[in-house]
C-alpha positions, 0 to 999 in steps of 0.5 A: 222371748219364747221364740228366742229361747226355742231357737237357742234350744234348737241350736244347742240341741243341734250342736250337742247332737253333732258333737256326739255324732262326731265322737261316734264317727271318730271312734269308728274310723280310728279305734275300731280298725285298730281293734279289727287288725288285732287278734281276738284276745288282744282286741277283747282286752283292749276294749275291756280296758277302754270300757273300764277307763271311760267310766269316770266322773266326767263320763257320768256327768256328760251322760247324765246317768248314775 
């Protein structure tokens, strides 16, 4: 029983870690080059808007904060 629980916990941790890594990778290859191509003022406004929009109840439930 304990070995099965440990195996499922390890598998779940691995899957969640992979999903988070995938999100970071997708952001770095999709969003960051676009921001880099824009002028500084536009990139700052865009990133500020992204940061304001991401802070919603779904985000807080997913991160376990707040």
